[in-house]
C-alpha positions, 0 to 999 in steps of 0.5 A: 499500499502507498502512503495515500492508500494508508492514509485513506484507510486509517481515515476510514476507520477513524470515521467508523470509530468517531463518526463526527470527526471530518477527515480534514479535522485530523491533523497530520503531525499532531497526537490523534488522541488529543487533537481529536479528543479520542479516549484510550479505548477509541484509540486502541480500537483504531490500532486494532481496526487498522491492523486487521485491515492491513495484516500488520500487527502493531504491538503495545510497545509501538503504540507511541510510534503511531500517535499521529497520522503521519507517524502511523502511515509511516510506521505501517509502510515500514513494516509492509516492505 
């Protein structure tokens, strides 16, 4: 998957979890939990959904590496190669 496909996938799953959030509200380089007021369960559900769709497991130890949209895309891109 390329970066745009990953971004679309993440935004789609985020929309499933928090339908009130518009795609343009999601900052590229800010902690999504704080910027979008996601609680820990919402963020965990996002990681699980993205992991299922991409078939890339994100271990709990790496959650800090996927807090921003760009970091999550980068992380998934690196593991998919």
